[in-house]
C-alpha positions as CSV (number, residue, x, y, z in Angstrom):
1,M,81.5,134.2,190.5
2,K,78.2,133.4,190.4
3,L,76.6,131.4,193.5
4,M,74.6,128.4,192.7
5,R,70.8,128.8,193.6
6,E,70.7,126.1,196.3
7,T,73.8,127.9,198.4
8,C,71.5,131.0,198.6
9,V,68.5,128.8,199.5
10,L,70.6,127.9,202.4
11,V,71.8,131.0,203.2
12,T,68.2,132.5,203.0
13,I,67.3,129.3,205.7
14,C,70.0,129.8,208.0
15,L,69.7,133.6,208.1
16,L,65.9,133.4,208.9
17,D,66.5,130.6,211.4
18,L,69.1,133.2,213.1
19,L,66.2,135.9,213.1
20,I,63.4,133.6,214.4
21,T,65.9,132.0,217.1
22,L,66.8,135.3,218.1
23,W,63.3,136.6,218.5
24,L,61.9,133.6,220.4
25,I,64.3,133.4,222.5
26,A,64.3,137.3,223.2
27,R,60.4,136.5,224.3
28,G,60.8,133.7,226.1
29,H,59.4,131.4,224.1
30,A,62.5,129.1,223.1
31,V,66.0,128.5,224.5
32,E,69.0,127.4,222.1
33,A,69.1,123.5,221.8
34,N,72.3,123.6,220.3
35,P,75.1,123.4,223.1
36,L,77.7,125.0,221.0
37,M,75.4,127.9,219.6
38,Q,74.0,127.6,223.5
39,A,77.6,128.9,224.8
40,A,77.9,131.5,221.7
41,L,75.1,132.8,222.8
42,G,75.8,133.1,226.7
43,M,78.8,135.1,225.3
44,G,76.4,137.7,223.5
45,I,74.6,138.2,220.6
46,T,77.0,139.1,218.6
47,W,79.2,135.7,219.3
48,F,75.7,133.7,218.6
49,V,75.5,135.8,215.1
50,G,78.8,135.2,214.2
51,V,79.1,131.4,214.9
52,K,76.4,131.0,213.0
53,L,77.6,132.6,210.1
54,L,80.9,131.2,210.3
55,Y,79.4,127.6,210.4
56,T,76.9,128.6,207.5
57,L,79.3,130.5,205.3
58,G,82.2,128.4,205.9
59,P,81.0,125.4,204.4
60,L,79.1,126.9,201.8
61,T,82.2,128.7,200.4
62,A,84.3,125.2,200.5
63,L,81.2,123.9,198.6
64,E,81.1,126.6,196.0
65,I,84.7,126.1,195.2
66,V,84.0,122.2,194.8
67,G,81.0,123.0,192.6
68,R,83.2,124.6,190.0
69,R,84.6,121.2,188.9
70,H,81.8,119.0,190.7
71,T,78.9,120.9,190.0
72,L,76.2,118.3,189.8
73,L,77.5,116.5,192.5
74,V,77.3,119.6,195.2
75,R,74.0,120.8,194.0
76,R,72.5,117.3,195.0
77,Y,74.4,117.9,198.3
78,L,73.2,121.1,198.5
79,R,69.4,119.9,197.8
80,L,70.1,117.4,200.5
81,G,70.7,120.1,203.2
82,I,68.2,121.9,202.0
83,G,65.4,119.4,202.3
84,L,67.1,118.2,205.9
85,Y,66.9,121.9,207.3
86,L,63.6,122.2,206.6
87,G,62.4,118.9,207.5
88,I,64.2,119.3,211.3
89,H,62.6,122.7,211.7
90,I,59.4,121.6,210.2
91,A,59.5,118.6,212.9
92,S,60.5,121.1,215.5
93,L,57.8,123.3,214.4
94,G,55.2,120.6,214.9
95,A,56.9,119.4,218.4
96,A,56.8,122.5,219.8
97,L,52.7,123.5,218.5
98,I,51.9,119.6,220.5
99,A,53.5,121.1,223.4
100,F,51.6,124.6,223.3
101,C,48.6,122.8,223.0
102,I,49.1,120.4,225.9
103,T,50.3,123.2,228.0
104,Q,47.3,125.3,226.9
105,A,44.7,122.8,227.2
106,R,46.2,122.1,230.9
107,A,45.5,125.5,231.8
């Protein structure tokens, strides 16, 4: 079974999000804002990664199955998901950069 390109893009974005989040948390530059993921992180990195993969791959698998019959509809929703995911991350990074600049200006 060949995966839709949009599914591959979303998986890539989610994996990058996972790696960047863990790196920032390990360096003390960030905290997990999602309460569910924060609880998973409190149980260890293995739990954090497992929950992230479950909540990423589960829905994407379901969409791939539905996409066999409704390809155009599913691709539209996947593209919407890509846009929303990237938009949220760009906004979050922008807010973090502004907070960092304000902190540096006060120092």
